[in-house]
ROLOKE-635136 format. One line per 10 residues: number of its first residue (from 1); their letters; for each residue x, y, z of C-alpha. Coordinates in steps of 0.25 Angstrom, whole numbers. Layout:
! residues N
NUM) A) X/Y/Z; ...
! end
This chain:
! residues 202
1) CFVCGESGAT) 314/448/353; 316/448/336; 331/446/338; 331/433/347; 317/429/347; 316/426/361; 305/434/371; 306/444/382; 309/455/370; 305/468/377
11) ITCWEMSCER) 311/479/367; 302/483/356; 304/490/344; 301/506/345; 293/504/331; 279/501/333; 276/492/323; 287/486/327; 284/474/335; 300/469/336
21) SFHLPCAVEG) 306/465/352; 319/461/355; 328/461/368; 336/471/371; 350/461/368; 345/457/354; 344/473/349; 357/472/343; 356/459/337; 343/464/333
31) GCITQFLSPY) 347/478/326; 337/484/337; 341/498/344; 338/500/357; 339/517/362; 343/518/376; 337/533/377; 322/537/378; 313/533/375; 320/518/373
41) RSFCWEHCPE) 316/515/360; 322/503/354; 320/498/340; 321/485/330; 330/485/317; 319/488/309; 315/501/316; 327/507/324; 333/519/319; 344/521/311
51) QAVEAAPEAN) 354/533/310; 355/543/300; 368/538/292; 371/543/278; 379/533/272; 384/519/277; 398/516/284; 409/513/273; 413/499/272; 428/502/280
61) TTCLICLEPV) 420/510/290; 423/505/305; 417/506/317; 424/517/326; 423/511/339; 428/496/335; 434/500/322; 427/488/314; 421/490/303; 405/495/302
71) GDKKPYGILL) 401/489/291; 396/497/278; 380/497/282; 370/504/291; 368/491/300; 361/491/316; 377/488/320; 382/502/316; 381/516/321; 387/531/315
81) CPACKHAWFH) 390/544/322; 378/553/318; 388/566/321; 400/562/313; 394/551/303; 408/545/303; 409/536/316; 402/523/314; 400/512/325; 397/498/325
91) RGCMQGQAVR) 384/499/335; 389/489/345; 402/498/346; 395/510/349; 387/504/360; 400/500/367; 405/514/365; 393/519/372; 394/511/385; 409/514/384
101) DGIACFRCPL) 406/528/384; 393/530/391; 385/544/389; 394/553/393; 405/549/383; 398/542/370; 401/550/358; 405/546/344; 420/540/344; 422/549/332
111) CRDRDAFPSE) 416/563/331; 413/563/346; 398/567/344; 392/566/357; 378/573/353; 372/565/341; 382/552/342; 375/548/357; 362/551/353; 362/544/339
121) MLTMGIRIPF) 369/532/346; 358/532/356; 347/533/344; 354/521/341; 354/511/353; 367/514/357; 364/513/373; 375/525/380; 374/523/394; 372/534/404
131) RLPSRDSRAD) 386/535/410; 399/540/412; 409/533/401; 417/518/404; 428/520/412; 437/515/398; 431/527/391; 433/537/400; 447/534/399; 446/535/383
141) EALLARHSCC) 439/550/383; 453/556/381; 455/547/370; 439/550/364; 441/565/367; 438/571/353; 449/578/344; 448/593/344; 460/600/335; 461/602/322
151) DAHGCLCPGG) 473/595/318; 475/603/303; 489/605/300; 489/619/301; 474/623/309; 469/635/305; 460/641/313; 460/651/325; 457/644/337; 467/634/337
161) REQADEEGPW) 466/619/333; 457/615/344; 446/626/340; 433/618/335; 421/625/329; 408/617/328; 409/622/313; 415/631/301; 431/632/300; 435/627/312
171) ELLLCSSCAA) 427/616/315; 434/603/318; 433/590/311; 440/578/316; 444/569/307; 433/559/302; 440/545/304; 448/546/316; 443/559/323; 459/563/328
181) EGTHRHCSSL) 462/575/321; 453/585/317; 453/600/307; 446/611/309; 439/613/294; 447/624/291; 461/620/291; 459/607/283; 449/616/273; 437/606/276
191) SSSASSWECD) 423/614/273; 412/616/281; 404/605/274; 415/596/279; 411/584/288; 423/577/289; 438/577/289; 448/566/289; 463/568/295; 474/566/287
201) GC) 479/554/293; 465/547/290
! end
């Protein structure tokens, strides 16, 4: 094992030219990624996949699960939601969340994306059990429900505060910091190119 130096390392880097092998328990310490989906590939620290991140997190950015700082770099230990591009997580925190939620409820804690987010996390080596969520996760399901109405002082939508189109003036944007309030683009005079919005409280 290139991490601990002991024998019995049965996992080999997928890169054909790489001869590094490691034990599964040594993977995290060695910065390795093991993908728990077919074809079950593993990569050493040098050849592991990387997220398409446009910028490193700011110095005061915190993990949305433990609320501790994630740092100002893009190391192996932090992950970004590919859907909202605002939510940063420690790898260990995200793995714990995946184990509690199971595949049935696993999603981004900020934007609640259930498509791009699980796929990206699987690619980045997060193991998501194919089972129902744990008891604690089911109890918290109501608390995790996505906010779904416009909180603008004077909502202008003819369909009401709960109308949420996929795009256009009645697309519902959630606060990029707290996700506890939302607004239609038109109700807050947001342009069609605006990708994020913050509520007055944030």
